[in-house]
KEKOLMI-598642 format. One record per residue (C-alpha): residue in one letter; x negated, y negated, z. Coordinates in steps of 0.02 Angstrom, whole numbers, plus 50000, padded with zeros to 5 digits. Each point is the difference from the previous one (the first is absolute). Example, Ala and Ser with C-alpha at 12.3 -4.5 7.8 and 13.67 -1.06 7.14 Angstrom:
# residues 2
A493855022550390
S499314982849967
END
This chain:
# residues 465
M439344468058390
S501445002949875
I501744994850023
N501435011049913
C501204988449956
R501145013149917
I501825002750097
S501425008549947
R501554992449962
R500885007750145
D498744992650108
M500064982749917
L502024998150020
R499835007050176
D498514986450048
S500794985449920
S501905004450054
T499874987450139
G499424986649870
F501725002949901
G500794995450155
A499054983250032
L500384996549795
A501825000350033
L499904989550169
A498914987449891
G501614999149878
L501144998850124
L499054985150103
A499774991549824
D501934999849984
D500124992450167
A498724988149966
R500924994649845
S501504997850083
A499094990950154
S499384989049859
G501724988849981
G500355006349831
P501474992749958
L500975018149976
A499195008850147
P501245007950114
R500554990250144
Q500695003750162
P501864994250017
H500704990250137
F500795014850085
R500405018249949
P500975000549840
K501355011049949
A499534996349807
S498355001749919
R500624994249834
V501754993149896
I500695004349848
F501184986649930
L501375005149874
F500514982249923
M501444998949908
H499884983449900
G501604990749958
G500975002550161
P501005018050026
S501764995950057
H500045004550192
V501945001549991
D499765014849850
T498635008550091
F499784999550194
D501244989350062
Y501755007650006
K501544987950005
P501665009450002
L500814983049996
L499124994049847
M500965014449915
R501634994250078
D499854982749961
D499245001649804
G500584985049909
K500474989650141
P499094983250036
L498705001650153
P500974994550156
F498614987350046
A498894987749923
K498695006049881
P498124996950033
R499454981449930
I498515007449910
V500425012449871
S499165002949824
S501584999249904
P501824998750020
T500935017250083
D501895003449976
N500985010750119
L499595014950101
L499255014049910
A500215019250059
S498435012549978
P500285011149843
W499155013650110
K500755010650129
F499115000550164
R499615016550114
Q499305003450155
Y498335010450006
G498995011150138
Q500235001550171
S499974980250030
G501604999849882
L499104983549905
W500964992949871
A499214999649812
S500904997749830
D499985012849851
L498584988049927
F498665009550108
P500885018750031
N497975006250012
V499444986550112
A501455002450111
K499575018550034
H498534990950102
A501214991350093
D499365005650160
K498304991649969
L500654983049933
C500264987250114
V500974987149916
I499894982050021
N501724990649953
A499754983450060
M498404994949905
H500064981049946
G498724988449915
S499984980849971
N500124998949803
S501245005749871
R498824998649857
H498885015949948
G498304991649992
G500224991850168
A500925014950082
L498595011149927
L498644990050086
E500845000050152
L500135017150009
H498135003149963
T499274987250079
G501124991550132
S500064984449916
D501144994849836
T499204983649978
F498175001250024
I498485013149946
R499705010350151
P499235017550017
S501125014049950
M500505012350145
G498855013949912
S498714988050006
W500174996350188
V500185018850044
T498315003249919
Y499164983250081
G500605008450173
L499635017349971
G498725002649855
T500125014849891
E500175018750050
N499005004949835
R498444988749964
D500055007849825
M501774992849949
P500794983650008
G500894995350170
F501594995249903
V500565004549846
T501754993949906
L500635011449855
C500784992549859
P500324982550074
S501234987149925
L498964984649912
S501374990450046
H500834991050143
G498504995450079
G498795012649907
V498285002250065
N500484989350152
N501135014350077
W498365010850005
S498804986050030
S498704998050156
A500124981449982
F498864992250109
L499555015850085
P498485007349937
A500095006849813
A499715019050054
Y501814999750089
Q500764997449832
G501195012849926
T499295011249858
P501364999749870
L500085016149888
G500944997449857
T501494986249976
S501925001949991
S499935003749823
T498635012550007
P500495019249985
A499735009250155
D498945012749891
K498874985049954
V499724993250186
S498295002850052
I498544991850085
P499094992449844
F498215001349954
I499475013950123
S499075009849869
G498704994749885
A498475004349879
T498694997650112
T499445011250167
R500334995550166
T498154996950042
S499874987849854
Q501684992550050
R499224997350191
K498474992849926
V501004985949918
I501204997350125
D498474997950134
F499314988049890
I501604987449978
Q500215002850178
E498294993650037
L500294984549884
N501704996850096
Q499385001350173
E498594986849949
K501264989149932
I500885001750178
N498354997450096
E499734984049901
A501854992349993
G500865007950165
H501635007150025
D500825004649841
P501485010450021
A500405004049808
L498255006049980
E499995008950146
G501605009149944
R499315002749848
I498485009550085
E501115010450095
S501025004549841
F498495006449927
E499575011250134
L501825006449999
A500065002949818
F498415009750002
R500615011650143
M501785002249924
Q499115007749838
A499685014550092
A501745001650106
A501354993749882
P499875011349854
E500515015750095
L501244988550106
Q500854996849835
D499945015149915
I501805008250048
S499575014449882
Q499525009150164
E501914998250082
S501205014949982
E501275000949889
K501265000850150
T499284983350058
L500204991749843
S501665005449970
M500564994950184
Y499464983049943
G501064999849844
L498384999849882
D500945014049903
R501434987549957
P499824983649888
E501184989050105
T498915004850164
R498305003549919
N499404983150014
F500394994750184
G499685018350059
R498204997649929
L499724983850102
C500675009450157
L499105014149987
M498334987949977
A500564991150159
R499945016250085
R498345004449941
F499354983750034
A500684999650186
E499255017150012
C498344993549962
G499944986650129
V500644984249910
R500764986250126
F501264994049899
I501005006849846
Q501384990249914
V500925008349855
S501184987749909
H501625004149897
S499974983749912
Y500844988449937
K501665012149999
W501254996350130
D500744982249972
Q501645004649925
H501074983949993
G500795010249874
G500135018249947
L499905005750190
K501005016849967
K498655005049864
D498574993350039
H499835002350184
A500545017349974
K498545001049863
N498754992750137
A500425011850132
F499965015549889
E498274995649960
V499314997650195
D501135011250097
Q499195018249955
P498144991250020
I500274992350166
A500865014750073
A498585012149935
L498774986250082
L500895001550177
A499945018449968
D498275003149956
L499304987850128
D500875009150133
R499455016949935
R498324994850002
G500064992950178
L499654981149928
L501764993250032
D499375000250198
D498754985649972
T500654993749814
L501304984950017
V501205000449848
L500954983749959
W501194999049868
G501104984749935
G500124984549899
E499774980550016
F501834998350043
G501565007850001
R501504995649876
T501714991050042
P501635010150043
A500984987449910
G499675005449806
Q499494989249859
G501475005949885
R500325017750030
D498505009149967
G498604988450077
R499364994950156
D498924982850052
H498374997850103
H500335002150187
P498574995850122
H501194998250151
A500215018050042
F499455016349913
S499275017050025
M498225007150011
W499495016550076
M498475008050075
A499395016850039
G498625009250078
A498774994350124
G500694992050147
V501824996549953
K501495007550063
G500865011149857
G501825001649975
M500444982250064
V500744984749949
H499364984850058
G500944982749976
L501864996649957
T500744989549863
D501724992850002
D501465010949933
Y499554995249826
G498044999150000
Y499764981349981
Y499184995350160
G499015007850151
V500975000950144
E498925011050111
D498195004450020
K499494988449859
T498365003149926
H498904986249899
F498515004849896
H498984994050143
D500625013650119
L499715012849870
H498224995149977
A499764998050187
T500835017250006
I498775008449868
L498394991350079
H500685008150170
L500135017549939
L498134998349922
G499414995950183
L499914981549956
D500594986750103
H500834987549864
K499484983950127
R498245004450014
L499655003849816
T499434983149966
Y498814992349855
R499384982650016
H500104991449844
A500174980749966
G499884996050195
R501245011650048
D500485017550055
F501165008649878
R500835016950007
L501205009149887
T501384994450111
D499674982750021
V500754994350171
H501555011749983
G500345019550007
E500615010750135
V499595019549997
V501535011549982
R499855010350148
K501665006750000
I499355009249825
L498475006550080
A499645019750053
END
C-alpha cells in the first residue's frame, strides 16, 4: 500500500496551527523558568503594591541654591546685606558674609500657586505636577561626602548605591537591558562609588554611559556591534562561560566571576536591543525641538533627557542623568546659575511633558536635586557656600502629590523648622513608592544585615498621593 505524503500549503497551516500555540507557550514558559531560576536581574515581586515601576533621577552636581530656585524667602530680599540675626552653622565649607538676596524674581505658578524663581520658567509650568521638598538636609558639607550620602546613604563607608538597591529588590523589567543606567556621571567626588553595587552582587552595579566630559551625542552603550556573527559570538561566549563555571564549581562562590558571567550574557542580549534604543533618528523633529536639541545651549542635556525617556520606555528600572559638575557657585552666581538653569530647564520640562503624554508619568518617579543647597549668606556679593542644613529637591510622577510643598525653612532658608526630610527619609520614600519596605530590603554581609537606610529613615507619608 502506498502512502501519499504530499499535502497542500493550506492543509499544512491548518493542521499545524495548534503547534504554533505550543511553541509560543514553550517560549513563555522558558522565560518563566529563567526568572524562577534565580537570575540576579529576574523580575521580583515587591513587598506591596507599588505606585512606581521605575525612577529617573536628574542630578544637579555641585549644589543648586534653594533660595534662588524653589524656596521663596521675602525676608531675605528685605534684609539683603544685613548680618544674619542668629548663629550660623559651625560646619561650613568657607566663610560667608551678610545675607544675600536672590538676583531672581519668584512667581506663583499653576492652580496650586507653587513658588518658583525665574531660573526655571519652563519647569514651573508643570508646577501642579511637582512635589517640592523644602527642608531636605544631609550630614556633610563637602561634595564627596554629600554625594556619597545622597547616592548610598553613607558619607563615610562604601555602600551600595540606591539604584543598586532598587534593582536588587525588583530586578529589571527588560532582561535585554541593564536594570540601572547612569548617563554622564562624574568621576570626581566619590566617582564609581556613587553607582557601585559595593557588597551586593556585581549584576546590580550601575552601567555608566559616558562621563561628565563626554558630549551627549557621543554617549552610547559601547561594543554592541562587531564583525562576528551572533552565532559565532554565541559559541565563543558559551565556551568562556563553561570555563568560568568550571572554575566556580572547583573554587566555590566567586562574586566577581559570577558578575562577569552575567555581564557577558547581558552584553550579548543587548546587541539586539541597544542599537535601536540609542538611535534617536526615529524621533520626530517636534520632539527633538521640544527637548532643545535644536539649540546649542540645551542640546547636550536635552539629548540625555530624551535618552532617559527612551530607557524608561524600554523598562530600565533606575536611570540617572547628571548635569556635572556645574552648580558650585562660590562666585559668579548670577552668571553661572543662570547658565546652568538655562541648559536644563527646557529639557526637564520636555521630559515631564513627554512622560505625561505617553502615560509613563503614572508609574515613573522623577527626582530632581543636588547634594546640598547654598547659604542664604553670601560669599561676597555674587556667591554662596555649601549648605547641607536645609535645601530643596522635588519629585514628580508616580505616587506623589503634585502642586505641593513639603517642609518649611526659617525666614532666611538656613534651617528646617517643620517637616524636615533627611536623605534617609528620601531613600525610604523612594523605596516605598516602588513597593519596597526599606526595613525589609536587606542584604547579609560581614555578619550583619545592611539596608539602604541603615538604622534610620521614615517614609514621608504626607507627600504620598
